[in-house]
C-alpha positions as CSV (number, residue, x, y, z in Angstrom):
1,X,51.7,38.0,51.6
2,X,51.3,42.0,51.3
3,X,49.4,44.8,52.5
4,X,48.0,47.1,49.9
5,X,47.1,50.9,50.8
6,X,45.2,51.9,47.1
7,X,45.0,55.6,47.0
8,X,42.2,56.6,44.2
9,X,42.2,60.2,43.7
10,X,39.7,62.3,42.2
11,X,40.2,65.8,40.0
12,X,37.5,68.2,41.0
13,X,34.5,69.1,38.4
14,X,35.4,72.2,36.2
15,X,36.3,75.6,37.4
16,X,33.7,78.7,36.4
17,X,36.2,81.1,35.4
18,X,35.2,83.3,32.4
19,X,37.4,85.8,33.3
20,X,40.5,83.7,33.5
21,X,41.7,84.7,36.3
22,X,44.8,83.1,38.3
23,X,43.8,81.2,41.2
24,X,45.3,78.8,43.0
25,X,44.4,77.8,46.5
26,X,41.9,80.3,46.2
27,X,38.1,79.5,46.4
28,X,36.2,79.2,43.1
29,X,33.2,77.7,41.8
30,X,32.6,74.5,40.0
31,X,30.1,73.3,37.4
32,X,28.2,70.3,38.9
33,X,25.7,70.3,36.0
34,X,26.8,67.8,33.8
35,X,26.2,64.6,35.4
36,X,27.6,62.1,33.0
37,X,30.9,63.4,34.5
38,X,30.2,62.0,37.9
39,X,27.7,59.0,37.1
40,X,30.9,56.9,36.0
41,X,33.1,58.1,39.5
42,X,30.0,57.1,41.1
43,X,30.1,53.7,39.8
44,X,34.0,53.0,39.7
45,X,34.6,54.1,43.0
46,X,35.2,51.3,45.8
47,X,32.4,51.3,47.9
48,X,32.0,49.6,51.9
49,X,32.2,50.9,55.4
50,X,35.4,50.6,55.8
51,X,36.4,53.2,52.8
52,X,38.3,56.3,53.9
53,X,37.1,59.9,52.1
54,X,39.3,62.6,52.0
55,X,39.3,66.1,50.5
56,X,41.0,69.2,50.3
57,X,40.0,72.6,51.9
58,X,38.6,74.1,48.9
59,X,34.8,74.5,48.4
60,X,35.3,73.2,44.7
61,X,36.4,69.5,46.1
62,X,33.6,69.2,48.1
63,X,30.9,70.1,45.4
64,X,32.2,67.7,43.6
65,X,32.3,65.1,46.4
66,X,28.9,65.5,46.5
67,X,28.3,65.2,42.8
68,X,29.2,62.1,43.2
69,X,27.2,61.4,46.1
70,X,24.1,62.8,43.9
71,X,25.0,60.0,41.4
72,X,24.8,57.1,43.0
73,X,27.8,56.5,45.4
74,X,26.1,55.9,49.2
75,X,26.4,58.7,51.8
76,X,29.5,58.8,53.4
77,X,31.9,61.4,55.7
78,X,34.8,62.7,54.7
79,X,38.1,64.6,56.3
80,X,39.1,67.8,54.7
81,X,43.2,68.0,55.0
82,X,44.2,71.0,54.0
83,X,47.9,69.4,52.6
84,X,45.7,68.2,50.0
85,X,45.2,72.0,48.8
86,X,46.1,73.2,45.3
87,X,49.3,74.9,44.9
88,X,49.2,78.6,46.6
89,X,50.0,81.3,44.0
90,X,50.0,84.1,46.5
91,X,50.0,87.0,44.6
92,X,49.2,85.9,41.7
93,X,46.0,84.8,42.8
94,X,43.4,87.5,41.5
95,X,45.5,88.5,38.3
96,X,45.5,87.3,34.7
97,X,48.1,85.4,33.7
98,X,49.2,88.1,31.2
99,X,49.4,90.4,34.7
100,X,51.1,87.8,36.7
101,X,53.5,86.9,34.0
102,X,54.1,89.4,31.6
103,X,57.2,88.1,30.3
104,X,55.3,84.5,29.0
105,X,55.2,81.1,30.6
106,X,58.3,79.3,31.8
107,X,57.2,75.6,31.2
108,X,55.8,74.1,28.3
109,X,53.0,72.6,30.3
110,X,52.6,74.9,33.3
111,X,52.9,78.7,34.0
112,X,56.3,78.1,36.0
113,X,58.8,75.9,36.7
114,X,58.6,73.3,39.5
115,X,61.1,75.3,41.7
116,X,59.5,79.1,41.1
117,X,58.1,79.8,44.2
118,X,55.5,83.1,43.5
119,X,55.3,86.3,45.8
120,X,54.1,84.9,48.7
121,X,53.5,81.6,47.4
122,X,54.8,78.3,46.8
123,X,56.3,75.9,44.3
124,X,55.6,72.7,43.1
125,X,58.2,71.3,44.6
126,X,56.5,72.5,48.3
127,X,53.6,70.9,46.5
128,X,55.0,67.4,46.4
129,X,56.4,68.0,49.9
130,X,53.2,68.5,51.6
131,X,51.2,66.1,50.0
132,X,53.8,63.3,50.2
133,X,53.9,64.2,54.1
134,X,49.5,63.8,54.3
135,X,49.6,60.6,52.2
136,X,52.8,58.8,54.5
137,X,50.3,60.2,58.0
138,X,46.6,58.6,56.7
139,X,48.5,55.3,54.9
140,X,50.2,54.1,58.7
141,X,46.3,55.1,59.8
142,X,44.7,53.5,57.5
143,X,46.8,51.2,56.7
144,X,45.8,48.4,54.0
145,X,42.5,50.5,53.2
146,X,40.8,51.8,50.1
147,X,41.3,55.9,50.3
148,X,39.4,58.4,47.8
149,X,40.7,61.8,48.2
150,X,39.5,64.7,46.2
151,X,41.8,67.2,44.8
152,X,43.5,69.2,42.7
153,X,45.7,69.3,39.1
154,X,48.5,69.9,41.1
155,X,48.2,67.8,43.8
156,X,47.4,64.9,41.6
157,X,50.4,65.5,39.2
158,X,52.5,65.3,43.2
159,X,50.8,62.7,43.8
160,X,52.4,60.9,40.8
161,X,55.6,62.4,41.2
162,X,55.9,60.6,44.6
163,X,54.9,57.4,43.0
164,X,56.5,57.5,40.1
165,X,59.7,58.8,40.8
166,X,59.7,61.5,38.1
167,X,61.4,64.7,38.3
168,X,59.3,67.8,39.9
169,X,58.8,69.6,36.2
170,X,58.5,66.2,34.4
171,X,55.8,65.6,36.6
172,X,54.6,68.8,35.6
173,X,53.7,67.3,32.1
174,X,51.3,64.4,33.4
175,X,47.6,65.4,32.0
176,X,44.7,65.5,35.0
177,X,41.4,65.6,33.4
178,X,38.5,67.2,35.7
179,X,36.4,64.3,37.2
180,X,39.3,61.5,36.2
181,X,40.8,59.5,39.1
182,X,44.6,58.4,39.5
183,X,45.3,54.9,41.7
184,X,48.0,54.5,43.7
185,X,49.0,51.6,45.8
186,X,51.6,51.8,48.7
187,X,52.2,48.2,49.1
188,X,54.3,46.4,52.0
189,X,55.7,42.7,51.3
190,X,58.2,40.2,51.6
191,X,58.2,37.6,54.7
192,X,57.5,40.4,57.1
193,X,56.3,43.5,54.7
194,X,59.4,45.2,55.2
195,X,60.0,45.8,52.1
196,X,58.0,49.2,50.4
197,X,57.0,50.3,47.1
198,X,54.3,52.1,44.8
199,X,52.8,50.7,42.7
200,X,50.9,52.9,40.0
201,X,47.0,51.5,38.7
202,X,46.4,54.1,36.6
203,X,46.7,58.0,35.6
204,X,43.6,60.3,34.9
205,X,41.1,57.9,33.7
206,X,38.7,60.5,32.3
207,X,35.0,60.1,31.9
208,X,35.8,62.7,28.4
209,X,37.5,59.7,27.2
210,X,36.0,56.7,25.1
211,X,38.6,54.7,26.9
212,X,38.1,56.0,30.2
213,X,35.5,54.6,32.9
214,X,32.2,55.8,31.5
215,X,30.8,51.8,31.5
216,X,32.9,50.5,33.9
217,X,31.5,48.9,37.3
218,X,34.4,48.9,40.3
219,X,37.4,48.9,39.4
220,X,40.0,46.4,40.3
221,X,38.2,45.7,43.4
222,X,40.1,42.3,43.3
223,X,43.8,43.4,43.2
224,X,45.3,43.1,46.9
225,X,48.7,42.1,46.0
């Protein structure tokens, strides 16, 4: 027998940012007008009274959650957790990227290396550490249940690093589309369930791609161990 706690991570809707400013953990408006971006998640995410819903403290995750509900997901109560906020970029926030990094980008898939901490901000490694603590706490509190968390690209990359044991710099290469779903299962197994491991269900299942979940119903509801 095994006890499985399934985590479903949803990245928020596209940010409206015509001036291409650095926003990091700052709140920004999002475009929730494209209903086809949210209807697949409304069909695919697990349902039931025992499903736990979380968001970060950012309004863009709240608006994404609400858009999913408008497309047919049952009304739910959700809880904010600041540990699932996007990477704080400190003094860079509000600048353009050219102003923040006049010397150019430092990583092929992100603007800085994983260990670099912007002035008054945090590194991607810092994000991994706080996400890991948040996931541990919620998993212990709701062991064996489904947990849906509407969060951010950096947070979901951090979760991928944790579950797949990727180096922080390697995790920055993971693609996370807006409104995509990624699933990771915490499995406790063995005769007394003393053995524990992460199992990756899928990463970046995107409504924008034909091989995504746009035509699917609830995903993997039968998988429990």
